[in-house]
C-alpha positions as CSV (number, residue, x, y, z in Angstrom):
1,C,-52.6,12.1,2.5
2,V,-54.4,10.9,5.6
3,L,-52.0,12.7,8.0
4,Y,-52.4,16.2,6.4
5,P,-55.6,17.1,8.4
6,R,-53.9,16.0,11.6
7,I,-50.8,18.0,10.9
8,R,-52.9,21.2,10.3
9,S,-54.8,20.8,13.6
10,A,-51.7,20.1,15.7
11,P,-50.7,23.8,16.1
12,L,-54.3,24.6,17.2
13,L,-54.3,21.8,19.7
14,F,-50.9,22.9,21.0
15,L,-52.2,26.5,21.4
16,A,-55.3,25.4,23.2
17,V,-53.3,23.3,25.7
18,L,-50.8,26.2,26.2
19,L,-53.6,28.7,26.9
20,L,-55.2,26.2,29.4
21,L,-51.9,25.8,31.3
22,L,-51.3,29.5,31.4
23,T,-54.7,30.4,32.7
24,G,-54.1,28.1,35.7
25,C,-50.8,29.8,36.6
26,T,-51.8,33.4,37.4
27,S,-55.5,33.7,37.9
28,L,-55.6,36.7,40.1
29,S,-58.4,39.0,39.1
30,P,-57.8,42.0,36.9
31,A,-59.0,44.2,39.8
32,A,-56.3,42.7,42.1
33,R,-53.6,43.1,39.5
34,A,-54.6,46.7,38.9
35,K,-53.8,47.5,42.6
36,V,-50.3,46.0,42.4
37,D,-47.4,48.4,42.2
38,P,-45.3,46.8,39.4
39,H,-42.1,48.6,40.6
40,L,-42.1,46.9,44.0
41,D,-39.7,44.0,44.5
42,F,-39.7,41.8,47.6
43,A,-36.1,42.7,48.7
44,S,-36.8,46.4,48.8
45,V,-40.1,46.1,50.6
46,Q,-38.6,43.7,53.2
47,A,-35.7,46.1,53.8
48,D,-37.9,49.1,54.4
49,P,-41.6,48.1,54.8
50,E,-42.6,51.4,56.4
51,R,-41.6,53.2,53.2
52,Y,-44.0,50.9,51.2
53,A,-46.8,50.7,53.8
54,D,-50.3,50.3,52.4
55,R,-49.0,49.6,48.8
56,F,-50.0,46.4,47.1
57,M,-47.6,43.8,45.8
58,L,-47.5,40.4,44.2
59,A,-46.0,37.6,46.2
60,G,-46.0,33.8,46.2
61,G,-44.5,30.6,47.6
62,A,-45.3,27.5,49.5
63,I,-47.4,27.4,52.7
64,V,-45.3,26.5,55.7
65,A,-47.9,26.9,58.4
66,L,-51.5,28.0,58.9
67,R,-52.6,29.5,62.2
68,E,-56.0,30.7,63.3
69,D,-55.8,34.3,64.5
70,G,-59.0,35.5,66.1
71,D,-61.6,35.5,63.3
72,G,-58.9,35.4,60.7
73,T,-56.0,33.2,59.5
74,L,-52.3,33.8,59.5
75,L,-50.3,32.1,56.7
76,E,-46.6,31.6,56.9
77,I,-45.2,31.3,53.4
78,R,-41.8,30.3,52.2
79,R,-41.1,32.7,49.3
80,W,-40.5,31.7,45.7
81,E,-39.1,34.0,43.0
82,M,-41.8,35.3,40.6
83,S,-41.8,36.4,37.0
84,K,-43.1,39.9,36.2
85,Y,-46.3,38.1,35.2
86,G,-46.9,36.6,38.6
87,M,-45.8,33.1,37.9
88,L,-43.7,31.2,40.4
89,L,-40.3,30.3,39.1
90,A,-38.2,28.7,41.9
91,M,-37.7,28.7,45.6
92,A,-36.0,32.0,46.7
93,D,-32.4,31.8,48.0
94,D,-33.1,33.6,51.2
95,E,-34.3,31.6,54.2
96,N,-36.9,34.1,55.3
97,P,-40.6,33.3,55.2
98,F,-43.2,36.0,55.2
99,L,-46.6,36.3,56.9
100,V,-50.0,36.9,55.2
101,Y,-53.0,37.8,57.3
102,S,-56.5,37.0,56.1
103,P,-59.4,38.7,58.0
104,S,-61.5,35.6,57.3
105,R,-60.8,31.9,58.2
106,L,-59.2,29.9,55.4
107,D,-60.0,26.2,54.8
108,R,-57.2,24.0,56.3
109,Q,-57.6,21.4,53.6
110,A,-57.4,23.8,50.7
111,F,-54.5,25.8,52.3
112,A,-52.4,22.7,53.3
113,V,-48.7,22.8,54.1
114,G,-46.7,22.6,50.9
115,R,-49.4,24.1,48.7
116,L,-48.1,26.7,46.3
117,V,-49.9,30.1,46.2
118,T,-49.7,33.4,44.4
119,L,-51.3,36.5,46.0
120,C,-51.9,40.2,46.1
121,G,-51.3,41.7,49.5
122,R,-51.1,45.1,51.1
123,V,-47.8,45.8,52.9
124,A,-48.5,45.9,56.6
125,G,-45.0,46.2,58.1
126,M,-42.9,43.7,60.0
127,A,-44.2,41.1,62.5
128,T,-42.7,38.6,64.8
129,L,-42.6,35.1,63.4
130,P,-44.9,32.9,65.6
131,G,-43.2,30.2,67.6
132,D,-39.7,31.8,67.3
133,N,-39.5,33.3,70.8
134,G,-40.0,36.8,69.3
135,N,-36.6,36.9,67.6
136,A,-37.4,36.7,64.0
137,Q,-39.0,39.8,62.3
138,V,-40.5,39.1,58.9
139,L,-42.5,41.0,56.3
140,K,-46.3,40.9,56.9
141,L,-48.9,41.4,54.2
142,E,-52.6,41.7,54.5
143,L,-54.4,39.5,52.0
144,D,-56.3,41.1,49.2
145,E,-56.6,38.1,46.9
146,I,-55.0,34.6,46.8
147,N,-54.7,31.9,44.1
148,L,-54.1,28.3,45.0
149,L,-52.0,26.6,42.3
150,D,-53.3,23.4,40.9
151,T,-49.9,21.8,41.1
152,P,-48.8,21.7,44.8
153,F,-45.3,20.6,43.8
154,R,-43.0,21.5,41.0
155,Y,-40.3,18.9,40.5
156,G,-36.8,20.0,39.7
157,L,-37.1,23.7,40.5
158,H,-35.5,23.5,44.0
159,R,-33.1,21.6,46.1
160,N,-35.5,19.9,48.5
161,D,-38.2,17.3,48.2
162,D,-40.8,19.6,49.7
163,P,-41.4,23.1,48.3
164,S,-42.1,24.5,51.7
165,R,-39.1,22.9,53.6
166,Y,-36.3,25.1,54.8
167,T,-34.5,25.2,58.2
168,N,-37.8,25.0,60.3
169,T,-40.2,22.1,60.1
170,P,-43.6,23.0,58.6
171,T,-46.4,22.7,61.2
172,Y,-50.0,23.4,61.9
173,V,-50.8,25.4,65.0
């Protein structure tokens, strides 16, 4: 039969495509993943950041704002729930963003508002959310490694049209 060779190669093609898709989802280096404490969850760290100071955790979400901060960059990120493997699943129910400080300048085009990221960061306590008159205290991480996701938008996984949209309007400062 002419179709027999195609049927035999279909599982191999499916496996190849699946592996290609999976490698694009969580490409943090093994060195960064080795630093991460697998027992940390975002809610616990946010509730008591001093207890978890200087420990590394996985986090991810959509970039809401990018601000230059001296020689570095401060990212405001709208959190997404993550699998234990570091894949983004869906926008988190809480309305709280978190901040990530990078000691080096990040490219504004690559780190555009709405872009999804996964990262490894060191817990650095709480910080005041810029532009909020000093009222909002949010979790702050110091960037160890970051992965820009190839797909900046995942349709159907959240209520809004924009993966970074919540009560505040995303802005560049």
